[in-house]
Residue, then its C-alpha position, 0 to 999 in steps of 0.5 A: m500500500a502506498y502512503e501519502i506524505f504529510p506536507d513537509n513544509i507544515s510538519r517542519g513547524s510542528s512540535g512533539g516527540p515521544a510519549f511514554a505511559v507510566d503509572v505513578t503511585g505512592n505516599d509521602s515516603q515512597e513512590w512506585r512506577t509502572l511502565l505501561n507501554a515499553l515503547p513510546r508513541y510519538e505525538f505531534e501538534v501542527s496547528h501553529a504551522a498552517q496559517t497562510p493559504d499556501l499552507y492551509l489549503p493543502l492541509q485541508k485537502f490532505f485532511l479531507n482525503h484522509g478522513g480524519r483518523w481513518r487513513t494513515f500517512r507518512y509524517l516527517d518528524p523534523l527532529d528525528n528522521v535520520v539514521a546516522s552511522g552506528e545508529g542503524a540495526f536490525a531485528t531478526i524475523d527469520a533466516t532471510h527477513f530483518q526489521m530495520r531499527k534505530v538505536y539510541v544509546f545513552g551511557s549504559l542504556t540502549f533503546y531500539r526503535t522499530i522503523t517501518k517507513p524508511i525513505s526510498g533512495t536514502t538507505s544504505i545497507t551493509g552486510g550480506t546480499v540484499a534482495s529487497t527492502d519494503y519501504d512500507t514495512g521496513i523489512v529487508t529480505m536477504t538473498s544471503g548473509t545477514p545485514t549488519s547496519w544501515t543508514g538513511r532517513f525515515h518517516t513516522h507512520a502516523r494519523f490525525n488524532v481528530d475527526r473534526m476540522i475547525p478552522r477560523m479565519i483570523h485575517r483577510r489579506p489585501d489580496g483577498s486571501n484568508v489567514v486561517t487558524w486551526e487551534s488543535i491539529p494532533v498527529v499521532e504515531v501508528k504502531a500497526a502497519t495499517 
C-alpha cells in the first residue's frame, strides 16, 4: 500500500516527540512506577504551522482525503528522521527477513526503535546480499548473509488524532486571501502497519 506524505513544509513547524505511559503511585515516603507501554508513541501538534493559504489549503485537502483518523500517512518528524552511522540495526524475523531499527544509546542504556517507513533512495545497507527492502514495512529480505547496519532517513507512520476540522479565519489579506487558524491539529504515531 502506498502512503501519502504529510506536507513537509507544515510538519517542519510542528512540535512533539515521544510519549511514554507510566503509572505513578505512592505516599509521602515512597513512590512506585509502572511502565505501561515499553515503547513510546510519538505525538505531534501542527496547528501553529498552517496559517497562510499556501499552507492551509493543502492541509485541508490532505485532511479531507484522509478522513480524519481513518487513513494513515507518512509524517516527517523534523527532529528525528535520520539514521546516522552506528545508529542503524536490525531485528531478526527469520533466516532471510530483518526489521530495520534505530538505536539510541545513552551511557549504559540502549533503546531500539522499530522503523517501518524508511525513505526510498536514502538507505544504505551493509552486510550480506540484499534482495529487497519494503519501504512500507521496513523489512529487508536477504538473498544471503545477514545485514549488519544501515543508514538513511525515515518517516513516522502516523494519523490525525481528530475527526473534526475547525478552522477560523483570523485575517483577510489585501489580496483577498484568508489567514486561517486551526487551534488543535494532533498527529499521532501508528504502531500497526495499517
